[in-house]
Backbone bond lengths (Angstrom), bond angles and torsions (degrees), N, CA, C in turn:
res aa  C-N    CA-C-N  psi(-1)  N-CA   C-N-CA  omega(-1)  CA-C   N-CA-C  phi
1 X - - - 1.456 - - 1.529 107.69 -
2 X 1.311 116.44 121.49 1.456 122.49 177.90 1.524 108.91 -99.11
3 X 1.319 115.84 124.76 1.463 121.00 -177.84 1.523 108.98 -112.50
4 X 1.304 115.68 133.71 1.457 122.40 175.10 1.533 107.84 -98.65
5 X 1.340 116.61 122.12 1.469 121.89 -177.06 1.528 110.50 -103.03
6 X 1.333 115.45 144.61 1.459 122.39 176.10 1.527 108.50 -133.77
7 X 1.318 116.32 132.03 1.468 122.57 175.91 1.525 107.25 -109.27
8 X 1.347 116.10 128.52 1.456 121.92 -174.82 1.523 110.03 -130.53
9 X 1.314 115.93 137.46 1.466 121.11 174.03 1.523 106.53 -92.88
10 X 1.343 116.65 125.74 1.459 120.34 -176.47 1.526 113.50 -104.51
11 X 1.337 116.75 -20.86 1.465 119.98 -178.86 1.517 108.64 -169.53
12 X 1.346 116.12 151.16 1.465 120.66 173.55 1.528 108.55 -133.40
13 X 1.322 115.50 134.73 1.464 121.29 176.26 1.519 107.17 -103.27
14 X 1.342 115.92 140.71 1.461 120.62 -173.37 1.520 112.63 -129.92
15 X 1.319 115.20 149.60 1.454 122.26 165.69 1.528 103.86 -82.55
16 X 1.342 118.79 128.30 1.464 119.75 -172.68 1.529 115.22 -68.00
17 X 1.356 118.46 -19.07 1.457 118.76 -177.82 1.527 109.50 -157.35
18 X 1.312 116.21 111.97 1.467 121.80 175.04 1.518 107.12 -125.65
19 X 1.317 116.32 114.12 1.472 122.70 178.90 1.530 110.83 51.26
20 X 1.325 115.76 42.02 1.459 120.43 177.55 1.516 114.66 82.20
21 X 1.321 117.91 -2.34 1.467 121.00 178.84 1.531 109.09 -97.46
22 X 1.331 117.93 126.98 1.467 120.32 179.30 1.530 111.44 -80.33
23 X 1.312 115.44 153.35 1.475 122.62 171.09 1.523 113.08 54.69
24 X 1.328 115.62 58.85 1.470 123.06 177.84 1.531 107.79 -82.93
25 X 1.318 117.57 116.68 1.465 122.43 -174.29 1.532 110.84 -66.59
26 X 1.338 115.85 126.24 1.463 120.99 178.26 1.530 112.78 -118.60
27 X 1.342 117.82 -22.24 1.463 121.36 177.91 1.524 109.00 -143.41
28 X 1.331 114.93 133.12 1.458 121.05 177.15 1.527 108.18 -116.55
29 X 1.316 116.30 127.81 1.461 122.79 174.01 1.524 106.53 -96.29
30 X 1.319 116.68 131.64 1.466 119.53 -175.62 1.517 112.06 -142.85
31 X 1.318 114.44 157.94 1.456 122.23 175.32 1.520 108.05 -130.77
32 X 1.312 115.62 133.74 1.460 121.57 170.22 1.525 105.64 -110.97
33 X 1.310 116.58 132.40 1.463 119.82 -179.32 1.517 109.38 -135.06
34 X 1.314 114.75 162.47 1.456 119.51 179.35 1.512 110.21 -151.67
35 X 1.322 114.73 152.42 1.459 120.39 176.36 1.520 109.28 -144.29
36 X 1.313 114.55 147.56 1.461 119.93 173.83 1.522 109.87 -102.09
37 X 1.325 116.47 11.38 1.451 121.92 -178.06 1.521 112.21 100.42
38 X 1.329 116.54 -23.26 1.460 121.67 179.36 1.523 110.75 -120.21
39 X 1.320 116.03 -46.66 1.460 121.94 -176.38 1.523 110.25 -109.52
40 X 1.348 115.54 160.18 1.456 122.28 -172.38 1.519 110.05 -137.93
41 X 1.326 117.13 143.17 1.459 122.20 173.20 1.517 109.23 -141.44
42 X 1.337 116.78 157.96 1.464 119.13 179.84 1.524 111.28 -154.51
43 X 1.331 113.91 159.36 1.461 123.10 175.79 1.518 106.93 -133.77
44 X 1.333 116.40 132.40 1.472 122.26 174.42 1.516 107.59 -112.81
45 X 1.341 116.28 140.50 1.460 119.33 177.60 1.525 108.91 -160.84
46 X 1.312 115.78 177.27 1.462 121.94 173.66 1.516 108.90 -128.69
47 X 1.319 114.69 154.33 1.460 121.56 174.53 1.523 106.75 -130.51
48 X 1.337 116.55 129.76 1.459 120.96 -178.79 1.522 110.34 -107.10
49 X 1.323 114.93 152.19 1.462 121.93 -177.44 1.520 109.88 -129.31
50 X 1.326 115.83 140.07 1.459 121.45 177.38 1.528 109.20 -74.98
51 X 1.310 116.03 145.94 1.459 120.81 177.15 1.530 108.18 -76.38
52 X 1.320 115.57 128.03 1.461 122.35 175.99 1.523 106.56 -122.62
53 X 1.323 116.38 99.19 1.464 120.09 -173.72 1.527 112.64 -66.24
54 X 1.328 117.78 -17.18 1.465 120.67 179.45 1.537 111.29 -108.28
55 X 1.327 117.26 31.39 1.454 122.95 -175.40 1.536 111.03 -70.90
56 X 1.334 117.43 107.91 1.469 119.30 -178.56 1.530 112.71 -72.57
57 X 1.340 118.00 -16.01 1.457 121.73 -178.84 1.524 112.37 -96.54
58 X 1.337 117.65 15.53 1.451 121.26 -177.95 1.526 110.68 -59.12
59 X 1.332 115.47 131.38 1.459 122.07 174.18 1.517 107.13 -114.59
60 X 1.337 118.24 126.29 1.465 119.29 177.78 1.527 110.80 -55.63
61 X 1.316 115.83 142.75 1.462 122.25 -176.28 1.525 111.62 -50.22
62 X 1.319 117.12 -45.81 1.468 121.35 -177.03 1.526 112.37 -64.20
63 X 1.325 117.61 -19.35 1.466 121.44 -178.17 1.527 113.35 -97.83
64 X 1.331 117.84 -3.52 1.464 120.62 179.80 1.524 110.53 -67.72
65 X 1.333 115.63 146.58 1.467 120.65 172.85 1.518 107.99 -115.43
66 X 1.322 115.84 157.51 1.458 119.03 178.34 1.527 110.30 -61.47
67 X 1.324 117.43 -40.11 1.472 120.58 179.47 1.528 111.19 -60.04
68 X 1.320 117.08 -40.22 1.468 120.74 178.83 1.526 110.82 -63.77
69 X 1.331 116.93 -45.26 1.468 120.46 -177.47 1.527 110.62 -70.96
70 X 1.334 118.58 -37.28 1.467 120.65 173.71 1.527 108.91 -59.37
71 X 1.321 117.49 -39.85 1.465 121.04 176.22 1.519 112.06 -59.99
72 X 1.319 117.53 -41.09 1.465 120.99 176.65 1.525 110.22 -59.75
73 X 1.338 115.26 -47.33 1.470 120.41 -178.35 1.519 110.10 -60.85
74 X 1.321 117.21 -49.20 1.455 120.73 -177.58 1.529 111.24 -66.37
75 X 1.331 118.03 -35.21 1.469 120.31 175.22 1.523 110.38 -63.49
76 X 1.341 116.66 -42.28 1.467 120.53 179.78 1.528 111.42 -65.58
77 X 1.330 116.53 -35.22 1.463 120.79 -179.77 1.527 112.12 -73.77
78 X 1.306 117.28 -25.67 1.470 125.69 -172.35 1.527 108.87 73.16
79 X 1.320 118.24 159.66 1.464 119.87 179.36 1.531 113.07 -55.38
80 X 1.327 116.90 -34.51 1.467 120.31 179.31 1.519 111.33 -66.66
81 X 1.323 117.62 -39.32 1.460 121.70 178.81 1.522 112.13 -69.31
82 X 1.336 116.62 -38.60 1.463 120.62 175.99 1.526 109.07 -62.28
83 X 1.344 116.36 -45.01 1.465 120.57 179.96 1.524 110.67 -63.64
84 X 1.329 117.76 -41.60 1.463 121.16 179.10 1.529 110.82 -63.05
85 X 1.322 117.26 -38.90 1.459 121.22 178.24 1.525 110.30 -64.23
86 X 1.322 116.33 -47.12 1.463 119.91 -179.58 1.533 110.98 -69.13
87 X 1.322 117.93 -32.65 1.466 120.70 174.74 1.529 110.87 -63.97
88 X 1.329 117.32 -38.01 1.463 121.50 178.09 1.529 110.58 -63.41
89 X 1.327 116.13 -41.78 1.462 120.52 177.90 1.524 110.27 -64.87
90 X 1.332 116.66 -43.72 1.467 120.91 178.69 1.525 110.62 -60.60
91 X 1.333 117.18 -38.22 1.469 120.74 179.06 1.526 110.75 -67.63
92 X 1.334 117.30 -39.02 1.469 120.23 176.15 1.526 110.27 -58.90
93 X 1.321 116.15 -43.90 1.465 120.46 179.74 1.522 110.32 -66.44
94 X 1.330 116.87 -43.81 1.465 120.43 178.99 1.529 110.82 -60.84
95 X 1.337 117.27 -37.34 1.466 120.80 178.82 1.525 112.01 -68.09
96 X 1.321 117.55 -24.61 1.464 120.40 174.57 1.528 110.77 -77.86
97 X 1.341 115.80 -37.16 1.465 120.79 179.29 1.529 110.24 -68.31
98 X 1.336 115.77 -46.54 1.474 122.75 -179.46 1.518 108.73 -129.44
99 X 1.331 118.44 84.26 1.465 121.14 -176.16 1.531 111.86 -56.93
100 X 1.355 116.93 129.23 1.458 119.88 178.82 1.529 112.34 -74.33
101 X 1.309 116.96 -22.51 1.474 123.54 178.67 1.524 106.83 -133.77
102 X 1.315 116.14 134.93 1.455 120.15 176.53 1.524 109.17 -125.78
103 X 1.314 116.97 163.84 1.464 122.66 178.29 1.522 108.15 -126.33
104 X 1.338 116.31 86.92 1.466 118.04 178.66 1.530 110.01 -73.15
105 X 1.331 116.18 161.58 1.468 118.11 177.35 1.531 110.22 -65.82
106 X 1.294 115.28 153.81 1.465 120.02 177.73 1.519 109.32 -62.71
107 X 1.341 118.12 135.51 1.453 120.07 -174.12 1.528 114.30 -66.18
108 X 1.295 118.76 -19.92 1.464 121.32 -177.09 1.545 111.61 -96.81
109 X 1.345 117.01 0.11 1.459 120.01 178.84 1.530 108.61 -103.65
110 X 1.327 115.38 124.47 1.465 119.73 177.27 1.510 108.90 -95.60
111 X 1.291 114.64 140.61 1.472 120.02 -177.10 1.500 110.01 -105.63
């Protein structure tokens, strides 16, 4: 089963002023999703960042790209965390393909 994964930023919370810089990102809300073409799974989470008033890598909010912020999230998660997230999505899809628990109709009820 080949799964295509997508990481999406859904919202960012900001400190309005850090060392004269407006809209300093402190929390990123994100969703990772995957599909095998038939079934779908997803994980929603947030990642928080400490304020560093002397951050030489500061990017103004208006100049941020989704790819850059997804990179921040994945860096914070570490490769193991990214893999665990995608493994969770793969398990959701596998559980749809082969349900571990089913609810058959009651044997004494006729439909």
